[in-house]
N, C-alpha and C positions, 0 to 999 in steps of 0.2 A: 269568479266568472260563472261557475256552475250555479251559484245561488240565484243568478239573474236569468237562468235558462240557456246559457251559452253551452254548446257541446264542446267538451274538452276531453283529452285522452285521460284514462284512469292513471293515477300516479300517487306515490307516497313520498313525502319528504323525510329524509333520514339524516341523523347526525353522528351515528356510530356504527360499528361493524355488525353488532347484534341486530340492529334495526335493518341494516342492509340485507342480511340473510332472510329475515321475515318478508321484507318487501319484494325481494327477488322471487321468492316462492309464490307470492300472490300475483305478481305482475308478468311472469314469464308467459309467452304465447305457446302455441302448440309445438313450435320448433324449439322451445326452451330458450328463447332470446328475450332480452329486455333492453330498454334504453336507459342509460345513465347520464344525467345532465348535471353539470356543476351549477350551483345556484350562487351567482354573483351579480352585483348591480352594474353590469356592463354587457354590451353586445359583442359579437364576434367570437363567441365561445368555441364554436366548432373548429375555427381556424387558429385558436389560441394555443399557447404552449405553457406547460407547467415549468416552474424553475428547477424541478427535479429531472427535467428532460422529457417527460411524457408529452406526446403530441396530441392536442385536441382536448377540449373540455366537455365534449358530448360524444358518447360512444354507444353503438349497438353491439351487444356482447352476449355470449352464451352464459347460461346459469353457472356453468363450471368455472368460468373465468371472471365472473362479476365481482366476487369478493376480493380477489387479488387486485383487480383494477381499482375498485373502490378504496383499497388501502393506499394506493398511489395518489388518489385524488383528494380524499378527505384530509384536511389539515395542510394541504399543499397551497401554493400560490400560483394562480393562473394569470398569465399575461396575454392580453388581447390588444387589438388596435385601439380599443376604447379605454383601456385601463391605465395607459402610460407604462413606462418601464418597470415601475414598482409592483404592478399587478394587484390582484385582489385575493384575499384569503378565501379558500373554499371550506367552509365549515358545515355546509349542508349540501346533500345531493338529492336530486329528484329521480326516484326509480319509477319509470313510466312504462306502460304497456306499449309495445311496438304496434303502430297503426298501419293498416294497409290503405294507402292513399292513391287515388286515381290521378289527381292533378293538384298543383299548388298555385295559390293566388296571394295577393297582398291586399291588406285592408287596414286602415287606420282612421282614428278620429283625433283631430288636433284642434287646438284653439288658434283661430286665424285672426290676425290683427286687422286685415283689410275689411273683412266682413263683420268684425267684432262679434264673433260667435264660433261655434263648433264647425269644423269642416271635415266631411267624410272624404277620404282619399282611397281609391281602389285601383288595382291593376290585375289584369287577367293572368299575369305571370308573376310568380312569387318564389320565395325560398332562396332568392339570391339578393345581391345588393340592389335595393330599390333606387338608391342614388344614381348608380351607374345606368340603370335601365331608364330612369327619368331623363337623364342627360342624352342618351342615345335615341330613345323613342318617346319623346314627350307626349305624342298623340295617344299612347297606350294608357296614360294616367287619367283617371276619372276623378273630378272634384265636384262635390255637392255640398254647398253651404246649408247649414241648418239654422232656422230662426229659433233661438233659445226659448222664446216666449210661446212658440207653437209646438216645438218638438219635432221629431221625425214623422213624416207622413207616409202613408202606404205607397204613394206614388214615388217618393224619394227612395224608399227601401227597394222597390221594384226596379227603379232606374239603376241602382247600384248592382243589383242581381244581374240585370241585363249587361251592364258594363263589364262585370266579372266573367261573363259567358258561362254561367252556371248551367250544367247539363242535366242536373237532377230536378227534384221537385222545387219549382221556383217560389211557390207560396211558402214552403217550409224554409227556404233560403232567406226570403224576405223577413221572415219571423226571426231568424238568427241575427240579421243586420239590425233589426229593431231592438233585439235583446242586448246587443253590444252597445247601442246608443243609450239604452236605459242604464246599463252598467256605468257608462261614462257620466251620465247625468246624476244618478243617485249616489255615486261614490265620490263625487267632487273630483273627477279626474282632470288632469291637464292633458293627458295623452292615453289613448288605448291603441296599441300597435300590434296587429296580429300578422305574423310572418313566419310560416305560411298559414293563411286561411285555406284549408284543404278540402277537397271532396273525397269522401270515403267511397268504397266500392259500390255502395248503395246510392251514391249521389248526394248524401247528406253533407252539410258543411260542418267542419270541425276546426276549432281554434287550436291548431297543432302546437303553436308556440306563440307567446305573447309577452309584451313589455308594457307595463302600466306606470303612469306617473300621477301623483296626487297633489292637490293644492294644499300647501302647508297652512294656509289661512283657514282651512276647514278642519284642522286637527281636532278642534273641540267637538265637532259633531260626527267625526269619523274615528272615534277612539279605538274601536276594534281593529281598524286597518293600521292606524299609527302605532298601536301597541306591538305590531309585528315588525316594526322597524329594526333592522339588524345593524347596530352601531359599529360592528366590526368592519362593515363595508364602507363606512364613512370616515373621512379624515378626522382624527380625534380632536383636532383643533376646532373643526366645525361643530362637533358634538358639544364641546365645552362652551363654545360661543352661544349655541342655541339655548343652553340652560339659563343664560342671562339676557336673552332677547337681543343678542348681537348678531349682525349679519356678517359672516366671515367666509371668504373663499381663499384658499392658499394658492399662491403663484410661485414662480421659480426665481424671483429676483432677490435683492439683498437689502432693500429699504422697506422696513415695515411701516404701514400707513394706518393711522387711526383718524377717522373723519366722521363728521355727523351729516348724514344725508347721502343717498346713493349717487345723486348727480355730482355733488362736490367730490365724492370719493373717486368717481370715474375721471373727473377733471384733474384731480390730484395725481392719479396714476399716469395720465397722459403727459402732464407737465414734467413729472419725474423722468419719463421716457425721453421727452424732448431735450432735456438737459443731460442726457447720456447715462442716466441711471436705469434701474429696473425695479418695479414694485415687488415686494415679497408676498403681498396679500391685498385683498379687498376687505376692509373692515369698517363697517358702518355702525356707529354706536346709536344712531337714531337721533331724533330731534329733542328727546326729553330724557337723556341718559342721566343716571345719578352717579354718585361717587363710587359706589360698589361696582357698577358696570364698568366704569373707567379702570378701576383696579384690576378687574377680571380681564379686560381688554389688554392691559399691559402685561399681565401674566402670560396670556396667549402669545403676544408678540415677542416677549423676552425668552419664552420657552422654545422659540424657533431658532435652531442653530445657524440657519442661513441668514438671519437678520443681522446686519452689520451697523445699521443706524435706524432710528425711528423718527418719522415725521408725523406730528400731530397737527391737523388742520381743522380748526373749529370756527364755524360762523354762528355766533350767539344770537339766535332769534328767540325761539321758545327757551332754549338752553342759554343760561347766563354765563358769560365768560369768567366771572369770578368763581362760580361754582365749579366749572370745568377746570380752572387753574388750580383750585384747591385739590380737586380729584387727581390731577396730573402729579402734583407735588407729593401727595400722600401715597399714590400708587408707585411713583418712582422710588420713594423711600422704602416702601414695603418689599418691592421685588429686587431692589439693589441694582440700579442701572449699571450695566457693564458696556453699553454701546452709546454713541452720541445721541442726544435727544434734541430735535429741532421742533419748536412750537410756533405756530402762527395762529393768533387769535384775532377775531374781528367781530364787532356787533355789540350787543347789550352788555354794559358794565366792562367794556374792554380795558379801560384805564386801570380799574381795580384788579382785573385779571392779570395784567402785565406786572403790576406792583407785587402781587402775590408770587409770581414766578421770579421776579428780580430779587426779592428778599428771602427766598426759600433756602438759601445756602447750598442749593443743588447746582450742578453744572448743566444749565439749560441754555441752548442756543435759541434766541428769539428771532423772529423774522417779521418784516413789515407787511409783506403780501405773499401770495402763493408762489409767485415766480421766484422771489427772494428765498423763500423756504425751500423750494425744490433745489435751487442752486447750492444752498448751504448743506442740505442733506447729501447731495451727490458729492460735494467737496469733502465731506467728512470721511468718505470711504475711498477717495481717489488715491 
């Protein structure tokens, strides 16, 4: 953010107690106080709770107590309303300078489906739950769509400044709004959320806390950003899937799904639910998956202890059913299937694909259509 000219509080990221000591000495204010923030990929840190009993993932503390507090936070697991009950590991802390703030506002840039472009959202009140505020006082929320081909204009930046009721230098504030848009644009962001966007005692705008999201499709041209990815914050199954260009999201059901195409994957999960089951994951192998990807997909599914059955639903368009059938058989042999496997194939070379499954010597339950497949998968774990 600083690289793009956005005002941010001075801070240092630390991963061990020696670094904590140095950072605290540098960041302490005249009263000898610093801010210690848990660095996890989830919101609600301030109201979160560590599994060791420590309340709060963000603290303002004196230099004398900083090291002891950091000991309790580093290596701990923080549970917030956004992490789920398992929480997230705190491997990094941000030791930041305590800022003197006059007032707090909310600012974000998101991608908006309706206008098919970036949308600036602002509110003159911030630092609290923006969702609750938007529900109770919708008139306080300012929305300004940006034409991606034109970019942010001076008039739009000033409109946001006026909407935020900035009391300081409005031209300087507009410059900060434009800098945040440049950050969003040049870094291929899907979201820039600043909460709070605060006014310092001199009236200048400061991005006191922020949350950024980046477009995975831009990883090739945002290498420096994606190299900072902290895999300890991500489901290890998602990390393994991404290495083989598989789209995976873990869920809490018991039927593992392997499907080609996101729409078909969503439909498969819906029909499993309709027949009384619950999907254990969303796993899209894509339209042109090879045998190796199928093997890796099976490894991810069978490595999940909550998976009690696996449903493979493939529509062979670009992907041929005989190729996927060979992949399924080889994968099942490699991983050693210990749960029922239901397969539904349709499309190109489907007859050959079904023949490969039938003569494989494996216990594979075949299905004629998606409805039949879902019923059979649910029945295997009933």
